[in-house]
N, C-alpha and C positions, 0 to 999 in steps of 0.2 A: 385509177383516180381516187383522190380522197373525198370526193363528193359524196359517194355512197348513198344514193337514194334509189328506191324501188322504181322500176320502169312501168309506168301506166299511162294511158291516155288521160290527160288532165280533164277531170270533170265528167267523163263519160259515165262512170258508175253513179255519180251524183244525179245525173239526168235520169238514169233508169230508176234509181231508188225513189225519186220524187215523182215519177210517172209523168214527167213533162219534158219537153225538148229545150232544156236549158243546161248549160255547162258553165263552169266557173270562169268568169271574165274579170280580170283585175283592172282597176283604174290606175293610171300612173300616179305615183306619189313622191318621186324623188328625181329632181333634175340634176344631171351631172354637169357641173360647171368646170370649164377648162380655163383657168386663170394663170397658168404657168407656175403655180405654187408648189407643185409636187415634182420637184426636180429628180428625185430618186426614181420614181416610177417612170418618168420620161426617159431618163438615161437607160433604164432597163429595156423599155419598149423600143428605143432607137437601135439597140443591138439586134433586134429581131426584124424591124420594119424599115430601118433607115436606108437600105440599099434600093428599095422600091418606091418609097414615099419621101418627098421633100419635107412635108410637114408631119411631124410625129409629136403628139402631145398626150400625156397620160395622166390619169387620176386614179388613185386607189379608192376602191369601193368595197362594200360588203355585199356579195351576192347571196351568201348564206349567213347563218348565225355566226357572229364573230368568234374566232378561236385564236390560238397563239400563231403568230407568224404573219407574213406579208404575202398574201395568197391570191388576191384578186385585183383587177384593174380594168378600166375602160380606156381605150386608146382612140384618139381622133387622128385620122389619116387623110392626106391629100397629096396629089402629085404636084400641086402648086405650093407656093410659099405660105399662102394664107387660105383659110376656108371659114366662111361664116354661115353658109347655107348649103344644104344637101351635101354634107360631109360624109365620108366613110368612117364608120366606127367599128371597132373590134372589142369584144368582151373576152377577157382572159382569166384563166384560173391556173394556179400553180398546184400541181398534184404531188409535191414533195420530190419529184424527179425532173420535171420540165414544165415549161409554160405551155398551156393548151389554149387554143382559140375556140371558144364555145359557140360564138356567133359573130358574123360580120354582115353589115348592111349599110345602106344609105339612109340618112334621116336629116330632117331640118333641125331637130333637137332631140337628142337621145334622153329618155327617161327610164327609170326603173319602177317596177310595181312592188307591192308588198310580197312577203314570203309566201310562196305557193304551197300546195299540199306536199310537194316533193322536196321541200326545204330550201329552194332557191328563189330568188327574186325573178319576176317577169321582166322582159325587155320590151319597152314601148318605142316603136320607130316613127311615131307620128301618125301611122295608119292603123296599126294593129298591135296587140300584145302577143309576144312570144313567150311561151311557158315551158319550163323545164320538166321533162317527163322522167328523168333519171338517167337517160342515155342521150338525149338530144333536146334542142330548143324547137318547140312546135309552134307554127304560126296559127294564131287565132283568127277568126273571121273579123273583118273590119266592123261588121255590124255587131253591136254589143248590148244594146238596150233590150232587144227581143220583146217588144210590146205586142205579144201575140193577141189576136182576137179570134172570135169564132168565125167559121166559114159561112158565107152566104149560101143560099140554096143554089144559085147559079154557079158558084165556085165549086160546091160539092158535086154538082152534075158533071162539070168539066173534069174534075179529078177522078170521079167514079168511072166515067167513060174511058179514061186512059188506063185505069187499073183493070177494068173488065176486058179491054182490048188486049192487054198483055197476058192475062191469066184465064180469060173466058168465064170469070166468076165475079159477081158483085157481093161484097160483104157488108153487113150492117154494124160490125164492131170496130170499124175504122175510126180513129180519132184524127181530127184536123186542127192544125195550128197555123194561123195565117199572119204573115207580116205584110203590111202595106208596102208597095213598091212604087216610088215616085217615078213616073215615066214622062217623056216629053209631051205626050198627048193626053195625060190623065194619070190615074192611079191604078196600077196593076197589083199583083199579089205573088208572094212566094208562099206556097202551101207545103208545109211539112206534115207528115203523117206518122201515126203510131198504129201498128197492126201486127199481131202475131202471125198473120197469114201472108201478107204482102212483104214483110220485112224479114231479112235473114238475121243472123246472129249480131251483125253490126250494120251492114248496108241496108238502106231503106230509101225509096225514091223521094225526091223533092220536086215539086212542080212549080213552074213559072207561068203565070197567066197575064195577059195584057189587060188594058183598061176596059175591054169588053168581056172579060172573064173567059177569053179563049186561050186554050193551051198553046204556049209557044216554047216550052222547054220541059224536059223530063230527065232528071239526072240522078244517078245513084250517089248517095252520100252516107257517111257514117251517121247512124241514127237520124237520117233525114236532115242533117244540119246544113243550112244554106243561108246566105244573106247577100245584101247588095254591096258591091264594091264602090269605093269612092271614085274609081275610074269610069269614064264614059266612052261609049262608042261614037262612031261618026254621026249617028242620028241623035246624039245627046241623051241616050238611055244608059243607065248604069249597067256595068258588067255584073255577072252573077258568080259568087264564090260558093264552092261546096267543099265540105270536109271529106278528105279521102284518107286512105291508109298511108300515104306518103307525105301528106301535108294538105295543101289547098289546090283545087283545080278551078280555073276561072274561065267562064264562057261569055261570049257576047249573047245578047238577048236573041233567042231563037237559034243559036248556033248548035250544031250537032257535035262538033269536035272542040276540044279545049282551045282557048286562045293562048293560055300559058299556064304554068303551074308555079306554085310557091312551095318549095320543098322544105321539110324539116332540116335543121342543121346539126350535124354531129361534130364532136370535138376533133380538131386537127392540131398538129404541132404549130404553135404560133410562129408567124412569119412566112409560112408556106402558102402557096396559092390555093384558094378554095375553089373546087370544081362546081 
């Protein structure tokens, strides 16, 4: 591919360097309008997607810094004749040999973010920003403000008890960063930690507490990164998203097994089915 960016986890080195659990999250800044004005892009896209989709509408965009040639486009797709809400979108890049589909997903309104560290714009699907790592588009947490606060004494006791249960030792050098978690019956917490003892090279536990500061979840995550999902369970509590080596893993409150995963997306030949 002519994209040519180094492969890294977006923002993870930034989080370590600043000694806090934050990584680069972009705000969407560019809405992609499909007004039928780009007939050349639409004709090209129909050759790849026209057999499977009745609606194929394309718009040329710049995912990376502009260079010579006609290399990038966003395609709106639907099995119906029209689509105004929750359409399927595909983001394409021409690598001088063939069209590649870098990302495909459903969104109410597709937007692009600013250029990221790896030279490509992020893709915002209405819930989260996907960021280019150099090899794939990586799903970010839906939570993006990260208004961390200090842990209360009760929250520290709950987390320390869980850590000691797992290792048999309580440490005094653990750092706690807390996100308030709006629950149906009050305010719980997602507690991320920093610790050279409890954390591995990347993985580090993240803890979920209910409104009584009782432990209801303990999940491994890259750099303890976790946040609330916009989705709710049957009890009207938010699902919990954690960053993992393959993308995002999503749990119901108190769940031991993942509810589902949101995998990073690698390039495929445009028009083919995405697994």
